[in-house]
N, C-alpha and C positions, 0 to 999 in steps of 0.2 A: 124430570123430578128435582126440586129446590135443594140448596147444600143443605138447608135446616131440616127439610124434611129426610133427606138421606142420613143426616146425622141423628137424628131421633130414632130411625130405624135400626142405626148400627148400635145405639144404646140398649134399645129392647133386646137385640139379637144377643148383645154381651152378657146380659142377665139370664139367658136361656140356656148357659152351660150347665147348669146344676138342674135336676129334676126333683120336685118335691111333690107330695102329697098335696090334694086338695084341703085346705086349712083356711079358718078365718085369717084374715089380716092382722098383724099385731098393731096396725096403727089406723088410724082415720086422721083426716085433715080438714080444717075449714080454709081453702084456698085463701092467701094474702089476695089485698086487692089488685085486680088485674089479671088473676090467675083463674084457670078453670081446669077440673078434671077432665084428662083426655080418655078417649074410648079405651077398655082395655082391650090387651092382647088374650084371645081365648086360648092360643096355642103357646102360651107362656105361663106356666102355673109358677114361676118364680117371682112374678110381678106383683108387687104390693100395691103400687099405684103409679100414674104418672100424671103429669101437669102441663098444660100450655100457658105461656105467661106473654106479656108484653115483648115488643120488639124481636117475637120469633124466639123468646126464651124457651127453653124446655128441661122439664126436672124428671127423672126417674127414681123409684125405689124398688129394691129388689131384696129378695132373699139371697144369700150366698152361701158358700162354705164357710166353716169357721176358720178364722184366722188369729194369730196369736197378737192381741191387741197392745200388749204392754212391750212387746217386740219391735221397735220403730223400724227396724231394718226389714223386717217380714211384711208390716204393713205396707212400707213404701215400695217393695218387691211387688205385692199383690196389686196396688193401686196403679203401678206403672206398667204392669201386664194389662189391666184393663185399658190404659191409655193406648198402648200399643195395638190392642185388638181394635179400638175406635179407629185408630190411625189405617188400619189396614183395611178396614170395611169402608172407610170413606176418602181414603186418598189424601185425607189432610196431614198436617204436619204439627200436630199439638206438642209443646215442649213441655216436659215437667218441671216443678221447681225442685231444687236439690234436696229440700227437707219437708216431712210432715209437721203438722202442727195438731194440737188437740184444744177443743173448744167445747164449754158447757152452756146449756141454755136454761132458761127460766122452766121450761117443762121438765126438768131433770135427766135430760138427754145429754149424753157427753159423746162427741165423734171425734175421730181421727180424720184430718182433711189433708188432701195432696192437691194443689193447685197447678194450673197448666195453662199457657200461652200459646196464640195462634198468631202467627206473622208480628211476634213481639207485644202482643196485648193480652191482658187477662180474658179470658174465654170461658174457661172451665174451672170447676171445682167437683172434687170428690169426696165423699164421706162415709166411712166404714164406721159402723158402731153395733153394739150386742145390747139386745133387750131380752131379759128371760131365758137365755140361753138359744135367742134367734140372732143371727147374724145378718145384718142388712147394709145394703151397698146403695147410697144416694149419689146421683150424678147430676149436676147443674151445668148447662151451657146458656151463657148470657154474655151480653155486651159489658154487665156489672155484676160478675158472680160474687164478688165481696161483698157488696152491698145486699143482694138476695137471698144468699144462703142463709144468714141467721135467721131472716123472717120465715123461710119455709120450714128449716129443721125446728125452729122454735115454735110452728105452727102445729106439729105432729102430737096427736093425742093417742096414748095407749088405750088400746080396746079390753085388755085384761084377757084375751083370748088365748087358751092353752094352744099352741101349735103343735099338733100331735106330728110326730115323725119329722119335724123342720131341722132337728139337729142331729142327722143321723153320723155325722163325724164331729168329735170335739176336740180341743186341744187345752192343755194347760197353759196357765198365764205366762209361763216362762217360753214356751214354744217348745220344750223338749219332748212333750209325750202328746201322742195322738191316738184317741180311740175310735173305732167304729162302735157306736153304742147298741148293745144288744136290746132286743124289744122290750119296752117297757121300762126302759131307763132313759132318763134325759137330763141334759146339762142345766144346770142353773147359775146365775150371776153370783159371784162371792160377795158377800157383804165387806164394806170398809174395814170392819175389825178382823174378818178372816184374813183379808190381804195383808193387814199389819201383821197378823201372826204367822205369815208365811205359808199359808194354804194358797194353793195354785190351782185347784179345780174342786167343783163340788158336783154331786150328781144325786138325782132324786128319782124314785119311782115307787110303785106300790110294793110295799114291804120292804124298803130298803132306802136308806140315805148313805151316801159315799163321800168323803171328804180325803183330800191327798195333801200332804203337809211336806214341802221341801225341807230338807236337812243339809244344809249348806256346809255346816262346821261340825259335823257329826264325828266326834273322836272315839267311838265304840268300835272295838275290833269285830271284824265281819263275823269271825266266829262265834261271837256272842250275841248278833243281831236276834237268833231265837229266843234266847233269854229276855232281851227287851220286848219282842212281841208278846211273849207270855206276862211279863210284869205290866205291859200296858193293858191288856185285857184285865188282869186282875185288880187294875186301878179303877176300874169302872164303878160308878156307884150303884149299889143295888146286885153287884154279881155274884154269882152261886159258884165258888171256886171248884166244888166237885164236877162241876159239868165242863171245867175247861178241856178243850180238844189237843189233841198232839199238834205241834206244829206241822201244817201241810205246806206243800210244795209244788209250785207251777214255774214251768219254763214258760215266758212269754213269748209272743210270736215276735217281739223286737229282739229276744235273745237273752237279755238278763233274768235271773231268778226271781221269784216272788213267793215270798213265805207268809203264811198267816194262821192264827188261832182263833177260836172264837169261844163263847161261853154264854149261858144264861143269865139274863138280869131282869130284876123285877124293879119296878119304880112306879110313880104315879099313874104312868100311861099302860100298866099291866105288864105282862111277861114277854120277853121278846130277846133277841140275840145281840150281843156286841162282839165286833171282830176288829182285830188290830194286825196290821201286815206291814212289811217291809219289802222294798227292792232297791238295790245297789245301782247306781246309774253314773257312769264315768267314774268320776273321783268323790261324787256326793251320793245321796240316797233320798227315796221318798218313804214317808210313813204313812199309812193308810188307816183311816177309822171308818168305821161302818156300823151302823145299827139297823134293826129291824129283821124279822123273821126270815126274810130273803137275803139277808146281808152276805152270807158265805157264798151262795151260788151267784149271786150279782157281782160282787167283787171278783170271783173266778172268771166270769164271762167277760166282765170288763177287762181285764189285764190279759185274757186270751186273745183279745182284739188289738192288742197295742202294737204301734208303729211308731218309726221316729218322727217327730215333729220338726218343723222347718227349722228350729235353732238346734237341732242336736247333730254332733259331729260324729258320723259312723264309726271312726277310728277310736274315739275316745268310748263309745258306748260298747262297742265290740272288748273292749279291755275292762269292762266293769268286773270286779272280783266276784267269784262263786260263792255263793252260800253253802255252808255244810248241811247236808240233807241225810245223811247216812247214819249219824250218831243220834242218840238221845242227849238232852241238856237239862240241866237243873232249872229250876224256877228262877233262882238268883246266883249272882256269880260277883265276886270281888272285883272283877276286871270291867263289869258293866259301867259305862259312863252315867255318871251321877247327873251330870247337866242335861243329858240327852232324856233321861228319864223323867226329870223335873220337866223339860219341856213338854214331853208327851203326857204326862198327868195334868198337866196345865191345858194342854189341848182337848183331853179327855172330858175335863171339867167344862171348858168352854162348848165342848159339842152336847153335852146333857144340859146346860143350861139353856142353849138355843132351843133345845127339842121339848124342853119342859112343858107338859101339858098336851103336847102333840100326839 
């Protein structure tokens, strides 16, 4: 077997580490000049496509488990592990570059790239990307990877297919929280505006949409967080105050407490439920906003499956403050942080504007 054939086999083997349900591919490609689609691997359901190119070049695109793309250290660790696996299978000695880089293409795709050398020459480029909640790894082996990678990634075209079950695990963009998604709930990409507002994750499903907001500078005392949760619910447009539930408590599987409350709302889309929640995490916290008839059970199921993400520090998370869960709280308190309430009310307004007419 030639070295190139062995290497292609190793690339395909590396993509087989995760098992996915049969699903339509999120991408199709019109191969660049000199490239052709290779025969699919029937026993590798994570494979999206593979190409063979000139001078024994090869490219493999596969679904992978989620990785926090905004955490460059986590991305580099992930891609370095892939290279290490390839080296182990091929007995070659690819050496990775010290840093990753980000590139965007005319088709709207943005990828985080790690390059690798063989015998002191550039011979491989790995690119990880996320599209509609699906995480993909592209691996190019070539004598000129810097030249060929843009032409390949720029030729990928989204099919618009919803990939059911493809995101069994999802992480927040800051790498702190990792969720095993309950049935019927899937991760979606954050919009640029949501990222600017410090949202770190978004989920959607039948009867529920959930957004998670990072509160890095929350000055509200922990004992008053139930007040903020209730106030956030009551700030929702069309809320029916008499339907406000008591603050409910859930101990997450990661350890920190999660509290939430909900109420009925009525808007142009009809009647539904709006939920607000809060979870302390290390020395900051996360606010949760959800809308839909299944918002409470979806949020509870999501946080029941919470675990530490790749950027989380276990000692800091273990030291997260405990929330008061045994005493009743008033709806308003003079100690509640005005800045935080303004932030959350603004977030609620954005959430409603985003969903108007849906």
